[in-house]
C-alpha positions in Angstrom: 139.9 56.2 110.1 137.8 53.2 108.9 136.8 52.5 112.7 135.5 55.9 113.1 133.4 55.6 109.8 132.1 52.2 110.8 131.0 53.5 114.2 129.4 56.4 112.6 127.5 54.4 110.2 126.3 51.9 113.0 125.4 54.7 115.2 123.3 56.4 112.1 121.5 53.2 111.5 120.7 52.7 115.0 119.1 56.1 115.2 117.1 55.7 112.2 115.4 52.4 113.3 112.0 53.0 114.5 111.4 52.5 118.2 109.6 49.5 119.5 106.5 50.1 121.1 106.4 48.9 124.8 104.6 45.6 125.4 101.9 46.0 128.2 101.5 43.0 130.6 99.5 40.2 129.4 97.0 40.6 132.1 96.4 44.2 131.0 95.8 43.0 127.6 93.5 40.5 128.4 91.4 42.8 130.6 91.2 45.2 127.5 90.5 42.3 125.1 87.3 41.3 127.4 86.3 44.9 127.7 86.3 45.6 123.9 84.8 42.3 122.9 81.8 43.0 125.1 81.6 46.5 123.6 81.6 45.0 120.0 78.7 42.8 121.3 76.8 45.8 122.5 77.1 44.9 126.2 78.1 48.2 127.5 77.2 47.8 131.1 78.6 44.2 131.5 81.7 45.7 129.6 82.3 48.5 132.0 81.6 46.4 135.1 84.0 43.9 134.2 86.9 46.5 133.3 86.4 48.1 136.4 86.3 45.3 138.8 88.3 45.6 141.9 89.3 49.2 141.0 88.6 52.5 143.0 86.4 53.5 140.4 84.2 50.4 140.9 83.5 51.4 144.5 82.0 54.7 143.3 78.5 54.0 141.9 78.3 57.3 140.1 81.9 57.1 138.5 80.7 53.5 137.1 77.5 55.2 135.8 79.4 58.0 134.3 81.7 55.8 132.2 78.9 53.6 131.1 76.7 56.8 130.3 79.7 58.3 128.2 80.4 54.8 126.5 76.6 54.7 125.5 76.7 58.2 124.1 79.6 57.4 121.8 77.9 54.2 120.6 74.7 56.3 120.0 76.6 59.2 118.3 79.0 57.2 116.0 77.4 53.8 115.8 78.1 50.4 117.3 81.6 49.4 117.8 82.9 47.2 114.9 86.5 46.7 115.9 89.3 47.9 117.9 93.0 48.3 117.5 95.7 48.5 119.9 97.7 51.8 119.3 100.5 51.8 122.2 101.2 51.4 125.8 103.4 53.3 128.3 104.7 51.8 131.4 106.1 53.6 134.4 108.0 51.5 136.7 106.4 48.1 137.4 103.1 49.4 138.8 101.7 51.6 136.2 100.7 51.2 132.7 98.5 53.2 130.3 97.2 51.6 127.0 95.6 53.4 124.2 93.2 51.7 121.8 90.9 53.2 118.9 87.4 51.6 118.4 85.9 51.8 114.9 82.4 52.6 114.5 80.5 53.5 111.4 80.8 57.1 111.9 84.1 57.9 113.6 86.8 56.2 115.6 87.1 56.8 119.4 90.3 56.8 121.3 90.3 54.8 124.8 93.3 55.7 127.2 93.1 53.2 130.2 95.5 53.5 133.0 96.2 50.6 135.1 97.7 50.3 138.4 99.2 47.3 140.3 99.5 47.9 143.9 100.5 44.3 144.6 100.0 41.4 142.2 96.8 42.2 140.5 96.3 45.0 138.0 93.3 47.2 138.4 91.9 50.2 136.4 93.0 53.5 137.8 91.6 55.9 135.0 89.5 55.7 131.8 89.5 58.5 129.2 87.6 58.3 125.9 87.3 60.9 123.2 87.0 61.5 119.6 89.9 63.9 119.4 91.7 61.4 116.6 94.2 64.4 115.8 95.7 64.0 119.2 97.3 60.7 118.0 99.1 62.6 115.4 100.4 65.3 117.8 98.2 68.0 116.4 
């Protein structure tokens, strides 16, 4: 009887513990840090070029231009980036990882979801999504 109670108590405590967020690879975090540091410095074009280096997006001039244009629109609309916060990461296998950050600006936060792909040894950006739908982070 005591054993069953102890097992039940341990199981309940384990289920009540918050799940630990996934840790993205250090290389991914470094690429994001360099990107957001440049955004905070107002260097939108170099920030985008650095982030996209080696990616399939970098090969498409119009895609790079779209990313830069969208980032500039967000900065113009909400004000300069004054900070950023890592929110979460989700990795699938050993070659895909998506990180979510929130940048803080004077008027509104912006969500950045950056998906990375590692075909061999080096992580590359596969997709970038940014928007101001903050309620999505709360499941609403």
